[in-house]
C-alpha positions as CSV (number, residue, x, y, z in Angstrom):
1,M,-14.7,-2.2,-1.7
2,G,-13.4,-5.2,-3.1
3,R,-11.8,-8.2,-1.6
4,D,-8.0,-9.4,-2.2
5,K,-7.7,-12.8,-3.3
6,P,-5.8,-15.0,-0.8
7,L,-2.2,-16.1,-0.8
8,L,-1.9,-19.8,-1.2
9,W,0.8,-22.0,-0.1
10,G,-0.2,-24.9,-2.5
11,R,-4.1,-25.6,-2.5
12,K,-3.5,-29.6,-2.5
13,A,-0.8,-29.2,0.2
14,T,-3.3,-27.4,2.4
15,M,-5.9,-30.0,1.8
16,V,-3.9,-32.5,2.8
17,I,-3.2,-30.5,6.0
18,L,-6.5,-29.7,6.6
19,I,-7.5,-33.3,6.5
20,L,-4.9,-34.5,8.7
21,F,-5.6,-32.1,11.2
22,Y,-9.5,-32.9,11.0
23,F,-8.6,-36.6,12.2
24,C,-6.2,-35.6,14.5
25,S,-9.3,-33.8,16.1
26,V,-11.8,-35.9,15.8
27,R,-9.4,-38.4,17.5
28,S,-9.1,-36.1,20.2
29,L,-12.6,-36.2,21.4
30,Y,-12.0,-39.6,22.7
31,A,-8.7,-39.1,24.0
32,E,-8.5,-39.9,27.8
33,D,-7.2,-37.1,30.3
34,S,-3.9,-38.5,31.5
35,V,-0.2,-37.2,32.4
36,D,1.2,-38.8,29.1
37,A,-1.3,-36.8,27.2
38,D,-0.4,-33.7,28.9
39,R,3.3,-34.2,27.7
40,S,2.4,-35.1,24.3
41,P,4.5,-32.8,22.0
42,L,1.6,-32.0,19.7
43,S,-1.8,-29.6,20.7
44,Y,-4.2,-29.0,18.4
45,S,-7.6,-27.6,18.0
46,L,-10.2,-27.3,15.3
47,S,-13.0,-24.8,15.0
48,L,-16.1,-24.8,12.5
49,R,-18.3,-21.1,12.1
50,S,-20.9,-20.4,10.1
51,E,-23.0,-17.3,9.6
52,F,-25.9,-15.8,7.9
53,E,-25.8,-12.1,7.2
54,W,-28.7,-9.6,6.2
55,I,-27.6,-6.2,5.1
56,D,-30.3,-3.2,4.4
57,L,-28.7,-1.1,1.5
58,S,-29.3,2.5,2.5
59,N,-30.1,5.3,0.1
60,S,-26.4,6.5,-0.4
61,L,-25.3,9.2,-2.6
62,L,-22.2,6.9,-3.1
63,N,-24.4,3.6,-4.6
64,P,-27.6,4.8,-6.5
65,D,-29.3,1.9,-8.0
66,N,-26.6,-0.4,-6.0
67,L,-24.1,0.5,-8.6
68,L,-21.1,-1.1,-6.7
69,E,-23.3,-4.3,-6.7
70,R,-22.9,-4.5,-3.0
71,Y,-24.8,-7.8,-1.9
72,D,-27.5,-7.8,0.6
73,Q,-27.4,-11.6,1.7
74,R,-24.0,-13.4,2.8
75,F,-23.5,-17.1,4.0
76,E,-20.1,-18.3,5.2
77,S,-18.8,-20.9,6.6
78,F,-15.0,-22.1,7.5
79,L,-13.0,-24.6,8.9
80,L,-10.2,-23.1,11.0
81,G,-7.3,-25.0,12.8
82,N,-4.5,-24.6,15.1
83,A,-1.5,-26.7,16.1
84,R,1.5,-26.5,17.8
85,Y,4.0,-29.0,17.8
86,R,7.4,-29.2,20.0
87,G,10.2,-30.6,18.2
88,F,13.3,-30.4,16.0
89,G,14.8,-28.4,18.7
90,G,12.0,-25.8,18.9
91,V,8.2,-25.3,18.4
92,V,6.4,-25.3,15.1
93,E,3.0,-23.4,15.0
94,T,0.5,-23.0,12.1
95,E,-3.0,-21.7,11.7
96,F,-5.1,-22.4,8.8
97,R,-8.5,-21.7,7.0
98,L,-10.7,-23.4,4.9
99,G,-13.7,-21.1,4.0
100,Y,-16.6,-21.0,1.9
101,E,-18.7,-18.1,1.1
102,Y,-21.9,-17.1,-0.9
103,L,-23.1,-13.9,-1.8
104,S,-26.4,-12.7,-3.2
105,G,-27.6,-9.4,-4.2
106,E,-30.0,-6.8,-6.4
107,S,-28.8,-4.2,-8.5
108,L,-30.3,-3.4,-12.0
109,T,-29.9,-7.3,-12.2
110,S,-30.1,-9.9,-9.7
111,F,-26.6,-11.7,-9.1
112,D,-24.6,-13.9,-7.0
113,D,-21.4,-15.0,-6.0
114,N,-19.4,-18.3,-4.3
115,E,-15.6,-18.9,-3.3
116,L,-13.9,-21.3,-1.8
117,D,-10.5,-20.9,-0.4
118,A,-7.8,-22.5,1.5
119,V,-5.3,-20.2,3.6
120,L,-2.3,-20.5,5.8
121,N,-2.7,-17.7,8.0
122,Q,0.4,-19.0,10.1
123,L,3.2,-21.4,9.6
124,F,6.4,-21.1,11.5
125,Y,9.3,-22.8,12.9
126,R,10.5,-21.1,16.4
127,S,13.6,-21.9,18.4
128,S,15.9,-20.1,21.2
129,T,19.2,-20.3,22.2
130,E,19.7,-18.0,24.9
131,P,20.1,-15.1,24.7
132,F,18.6,-15.4,21.3
133,S,15.4,-16.7,19.7
134,F,14.6,-17.2,15.6
135,V,11.4,-17.7,13.9
136,L,11.3,-18.5,10.5
137,G,7.6,-18.8,8.3
138,R,4.5,-16.9,8.3
139,K,3.8,-15.3,11.4
140,K,1.1,-12.7,12.8
141,V,3.6,-10.0,14.6
142,R,2.1,-8.1,17.2
143,W,3.8,-4.9,18.0
144,G,1.1,-2.2,18.9
145,V,-0.6,-2.0,22.3
146,G,-3.8,-0.4,21.1
147,Y,-7.4,-2.4,21.0
148,S,-9.6,-1.1,18.3
149,Y,-6.4,0.0,16.3
150,S,-2.3,-0.2,16.1
151,P,-0.7,1.8,13.7
152,T,2.9,0.2,15.2
153,D,1.7,-3.4,14.3
154,L,4.2,-2.6,11.2
155,V,4.9,-6.2,10.3
156,T,1.2,-7.5,10.3
157,Q,-1.9,-5.2,10.6
158,L,-4.3,-7.1,13.0
159,K,-6.7,-4.5,13.9
160,N,-9.5,-3.1,12.0
161,P,-12.2,-0.6,14.4
162,E,-15.0,-2.3,12.4
163,D,-14.1,-6.0,13.4
164,P,-11.1,-5.6,16.0
165,D,-11.1,-9.1,17.0
166,D,-11.2,-10.5,13.7
167,R,-13.9,-12.8,14.2
168,L,-13.8,-14.2,10.8
169,S,-9.9,-15.0,11.3
170,R,-9.0,-13.4,7.6
171,V,-5.9,-11.9,9.0
172,K,-3.0,-13.5,7.6
173,G,0.8,-13.3,9.3
174,A,3.8,-12.1,7.1
175,D,6.3,-14.2,5.4
176,L,9.6,-13.5,7.6
177,L,12.5,-14.4,9.1
178,Q,12.7,-13.1,12.9
179,V,16.0,-12.8,14.9
180,S,15.2,-11.4,18.9
181,Y,17.9,-10.8,21.4
182,L,16.7,-10.7,25.1
183,N,18.3,-9.4,27.7
184,G,16.5,-9.3,31.2
185,S,13.6,-6.6,30.8
186,S,14.6,-5.7,27.2
187,Q,14.3,-7.2,24.1
188,V,15.4,-6.4,20.5
189,D,13.7,-7.8,17.2
190,F,15.0,-7.9,13.7
191,V,12.7,-8.9,11.0
192,Y,13.0,-9.4,7.1
193,F,9.5,-9.9,5.8
194,P,9.6,-9.5,1.6
195,E,6.8,-9.4,-0.2
196,I,6.5,-12.8,-1.9
197,D,4.5,-14.2,-4.9
198,W,3.5,-17.5,-3.8
199,E,1.3,-18.4,-6.9
200,F,5.0,-17.6,-9.2
201,D,3.3,-15.5,-11.7
202,D,6.2,-12.7,-11.4
203,A,9.1,-12.6,-9.3
204,F,9.4,-14.5,-6.4
205,I,10.4,-11.8,-3.9
206,G,8.9,-8.7,-4.9
207,K,10.3,-6.3,-2.4
208,N,12.5,-6.4,0.4
209,R,11.4,-5.1,3.7
210,F,13.3,-4.9,7.1
211,G,11.9,-4.1,10.4
212,M,13.1,-3.3,13.9
213,R,11.5,-3.2,17.3
214,W,13.3,-2.2,20.8
215,Y,11.4,-3.0,23.7
216,Q,11.9,-1.7,27.1
217,F,10.4,-2.3,30.6
218,I,10.8,0.8,32.9
219,D,8.7,0.0,35.6
220,P,5.6,0.5,35.5
221,F,6.0,1.7,31.9
222,D,6.3,-1.1,28.5
223,L,8.1,0.6,26.0
224,S,8.7,0.3,22.3
225,F,10.5,1.6,19.4
226,V,9.5,0.4,15.8
227,G,10.6,1.4,12.6
228,T,10.7,-0.7,8.9
229,V,12.2,0.3,5.6
230,D,11.8,-1.3,2.0
231,D,13.9,-1.2,-1.3
232,D,12.0,2.1,-2.4
233,G,13.2,4.1,0.3
234,E,9.9,4.0,2.0
235,W,9.8,3.8,5.9
236,A,8.0,4.3,9.2
237,A,9.0,5.0,12.4
238,G,7.3,5.4,15.9
239,L,6.7,4.3,19.4
240,N,3.9,3.0,21.9
241,T,3.8,2.5,25.5
242,S,1.6,1.3,28.1
243,V,0.8,1.0,31.8
244,A,-1.1,-0.5,34.3
245,V,-2.5,1.4,37.3
246,G,-3.4,-0.8,40.0
247,N,-5.5,-3.9,39.0
248,A,-8.2,-2.4,37.1
249,L,-6.8,0.4,34.7
250,E,-4.8,0.1,31.9
251,L,-3.4,3.1,29.6
252,H,-1.8,3.1,26.5
253,A,-0.5,5.3,23.5
254,E,0.9,5.1,20.0
255,Y,2.5,7.4,17.4
256,L,3.7,6.4,14.0
257,Y,4.8,8.4,11.3
258,T,4.8,6.7,7.5
259,S,6.8,8.7,4.8
260,E,4.4,7.2,2.1
261,N,0.9,8.2,2.0
262,S,-1.1,6.1,-0.7
263,R,-4.3,8.2,-0.3
264,N,-5.9,10.2,-2.9
265,Y,-7.5,13.5,-2.5
266,P,-10.1,15.7,-4.2
267,D,-8.6,18.4,-6.2
268,T,-10.2,21.3,-4.8
269,G,-9.2,23.7,-7.5
270,I,-11.6,21.6,-9.8
271,D,-15.3,22.5,-10.1
272,P,-16.9,19.2,-8.7
273,E,-19.6,20.2,-11.2
274,Q,-17.9,19.1,-14.3
275,Y,-16.9,16.0,-16.2
276,I,-12.8,15.8,-15.3
277,N,-11.1,12.5,-14.7
278,P,-9.4,12.1,-12.5
279,F,-10.9,14.4,-10.2
280,F,-8.4,12.9,-7.5
281,R,-4.5,13.5,-7.1
282,E,-1.9,12.0,-5.1
283,S,-0.2,13.4,-1.7
284,G,3.5,13.4,-1.3
285,D,3.0,14.2,2.5
286,G,3.8,12.0,5.2
287,V,1.2,10.6,7.9
288,H,1.3,10.8,11.5
289,D,-0.7,8.1,13.3
290,V,-1.7,8.8,17.2
291,V,-3.8,6.4,19.3
292,L,-4.5,7.6,22.8
293,G,-6.6,5.0,25.2
294,G,-7.1,2.9,27.8
295,Q,-9.4,0.4,29.4
296,Y,-11.3,0.0,32.9
297,T,-12.4,-3.2,34.3
298,F,-15.1,-2.7,37.3
299,E,-15.7,-4.7,40.3
300,N,-18.6,-6.6,38.4
301,N,-16.3,-7.5,35.6
302,L,-17.7,-4.9,33.1
303,N,-15.0,-3.6,31.0
304,L,-14.7,-0.1,29.3
305,T,-12.4,1.1,27.0
306,L,-12.2,4.4,25.2
307,E,-9.4,5.3,22.1
308,Y,-8.7,8.4,20.2
309,L,-7.6,8.0,16.9
310,Y,-6.0,10.6,14.8
311,R,-4.7,10.1,11.4
312,S,-3.3,13.2,9.1
313,S,-4.1,11.8,6.1
314,G,-7.6,11.9,6.5
315,Y,-9.4,14.9,4.6
316,S,-9.7,18.2,5.7
317,G,-13.0,19.9,6.0
318,S,-12.5,21.6,2.4
319,E,-11.4,18.0,0.8
320,F,-14.8,16.4,2.5
321,D,-16.8,19.1,1.0
322,A,-15.3,19.0,-2.2
323,Y,-15.7,15.0,-2.4
324,Y,-19.4,15.7,-1.2
325,N,-20.4,18.1,-3.7
326,R,-18.8,16.0,-6.4
327,V,-20.5,12.8,-5.4
328,A,-23.8,14.9,-4.9
329,W,-23.6,16.4,-8.6
330,L,-23.0,13.1,-10.2
331,N,-25.9,11.6,-8.7
332,D,-27.9,14.4,-10.1
333,Q,-26.5,13.8,-13.5
334,Y,-26.8,9.9,-13.2
335,A,-30.8,10.5,-12.7
336,Q,-31.2,12.9,-15.3
337,L,-29.2,12.1,-18.3
338,V,-30.1,9.3,-21.0
339,D,-26.2,8.6,-21.1
340,Q,-25.6,7.7,-17.7
341,S,-21.7,6.5,-18.5
342,P,-20.1,9.8,-17.5
343,A,-22.1,9.8,-14.1
344,V,-21.0,6.2,-14.0
345,A,-17.4,6.6,-14.4
346,G,-17.4,9.9,-12.0
347,L,-19.5,7.7,-9.2
348,S,-16.7,4.7,-9.7
349,E,-13.7,7.1,-9.2
350,A,-15.5,8.4,-6.1
351,A,-15.9,4.9,-4.7
352,M,-12.7,3.6,-5.3
353,N,-11.4,6.7,-3.2
354,F,-13.7,6.3,-0.5
355,R,-12.6,4.0,2.5
356,V,-13.1,4.4,6.3
357,P,-11.8,6.0,8.1
358,Q,-11.9,9.1,5.4
359,R,-11.2,12.1,8.0
360,K,-8.8,12.6,10.8
361,H,-10.4,12.7,14.1
362,Y,-12.2,9.5,15.8
363,L,-13.4,7.9,19.0
364,F,-13.9,4.3,19.9
365,T,-16.0,3.1,22.7
366,R,-16.4,-0.5,23.7
367,L,-18.3,-2.0,26.8
368,Y,-17.9,-5.7,27.2
369,H,-19.2,-8.1,30.2
370,P,-18.5,-11.7,30.5
371,E,-21.8,-12.8,31.6
372,V,-24.2,-10.1,31.6
373,V,-26.8,-13.1,32.6
374,R,-26.1,-16.8,32.8
375,F,-24.2,-18.2,30.0
376,V,-24.7,-15.0,27.8
377,S,-21.6,-12.2,27.3
378,L,-22.4,-9.0,25.9
379,E,-20.2,-6.8,23.6
380,M,-21.0,-3.5,22.6
381,Y,-18.8,-0.8,20.7
382,S,-19.2,2.2,18.7
383,Y,-16.6,4.0,16.3
384,V,-17.3,7.9,15.9
385,G,-16.4,10.5,13.4
386,L,-15.8,13.4,15.6
387,E,-16.1,15.9,12.9
388,D,-19.4,15.2,11.6
389,G,-20.5,12.9,14.4
390,S,-21.7,10.1,12.2
391,G,-20.4,6.6,13.0
392,L,-21.2,2.8,13.4
393,F,-22.5,0.9,16.5
394,V,-22.2,-2.8,16.9
395,F,-24.2,-4.8,19.3
396,M,-23.2,-8.4,19.7
397,P,-24.4,-10.8,22.7
398,T,-23.2,-14.7,22.6
399,Y,-24.6,-17.5,24.6
400,K,-21.8,-19.7,25.0
401,G,-23.6,-23.1,27.0
402,S,-20.1,-25.4,27.2
403,D,-16.9,-25.5,25.6
404,F,-18.5,-27.2,22.5
405,F,-20.3,-24.1,20.8
406,D,-21.2,-20.9,20.9
407,L,-24.1,-18.7,19.1
408,Y,-24.2,-15.1,18.8
409,I,-26.0,-12.2,16.9
410,R,-24.4,-9.3,15.5
411,L,-25.9,-5.9,14.2
412,K,-24.4,-3.2,13.0
413,K,-25.8,0.2,12.8
414,F,-24.6,3.1,10.0
415,W,-25.9,6.5,11.4
416,G,-25.0,10.4,9.9
417,G,-26.7,12.3,7.1
418,Q,-25.6,11.9,3.6
419,D,-23.3,14.9,3.9
420,T,-21.7,12.9,6.5
421,E,-18.9,10.4,6.2
422,F,-20.8,7.3,7.4
423,G,-24.0,8.5,5.7
424,L,-22.0,7.8,2.4
425,V,-21.6,4.1,3.5
426,P,-23.5,1.9,1.1
427,E,-25.1,0.0,3.9
428,D,-27.4,1.0,6.5
429,L,-27.9,-1.9,8.8
430,S,-26.7,-5.5,8.8
431,A,-27.3,-8.5,11.0
432,I,-25.9,-11.4,11.7
433,V,-26.5,-14.9,13.0
434,G,-23.6,-17.2,13.6
435,V,-22.6,-20.5,15.5
436,S,-19.1,-21.6,16.1
437,L,-18.3,-25.6,17.1
438,Y,-15.1,-25.9,19.0
439,F,-13.2,-29.6,18.6
440,G,-10.1,-31.1,19.5
441,A,-7.4,-30.4,22.8
């Protein structure tokens, strides 16, 4: 329900980089196309995105009287800069984000909040000396093959079924040192990606983490084995594969086992209609993740993506019933009692332990056409919990009349009764109007 604070590599340094990239990008608008320009060691781009969001807060059992203080209006604008420089015996790449966000809402009292942040999503140096390559810095690492969610993206989790394309560019890379060995159709990656405190409030390196991937192309299959381990002995291991069938069909699959389960579960041995805190318990079991999917592109360029997602850490039927009965009883107490503090404490605990996906079995479906009518693309996708049929649906047309800008509308609708997973989500419908401007080369 809350948002993580951004990891900063020095605000002053970041602002200097932003200013430099801004002037470089503006200058590029007036640069002439030439062979010399194409051979320039520096390439760069700058984009500006702004959007306004309106949210219809649902009458959710999890959020009576907007107890969670969810916003119902949001304005956000951010600059995103990318640059690539060939030099120093290799390549330096960076992605920075300078954003402003304003939130307002109604609860027992009106509230508003705003935040300005500057974040380096990526800044890394890459060099190659056959058959080895080296990467040092902050980088987004893509190991998985899934479209909506990739559990085998162990170094950087890039995918979220609610917004698989990360349209707001919030995903940050991992701080790492990577060494890769390439041999024909195979590759082996070794990664050291510690937890680093760049604000120097505590130990600079909080935890050491190590990862490995072995990739092999076995015609017609791409196959990868991945794994990570850290100082605490927690580890994860899995594999993924993909295959192209003809020119139109692609199939993929992923499996991951994780030794740690960070989720808390309702204690089914406790009567949910009692003020007992904590009501939730930890689980020491490991977690199995499975993704099975594929995509097909029709002759009219319509693309269909289907994925089945399974996560063993999801609530069982009895555990979800215990969760729902607990929240429903707390709502009754909240409405009836003069002293609401015990009910508020219980609802706050329930909200802290609610996160989608809450259960085990899901289906993701996406339809995309790059030009359903002239200059307009259309994306639609849904994410459905197979146990109770509740879910969400996104409808997003985008108008792109030139290379300079695009304009889009994004509607996201949740559905499901109050006794379903998505029926407990504090939002019912959200509508976004956004515009993106593109500068640079």
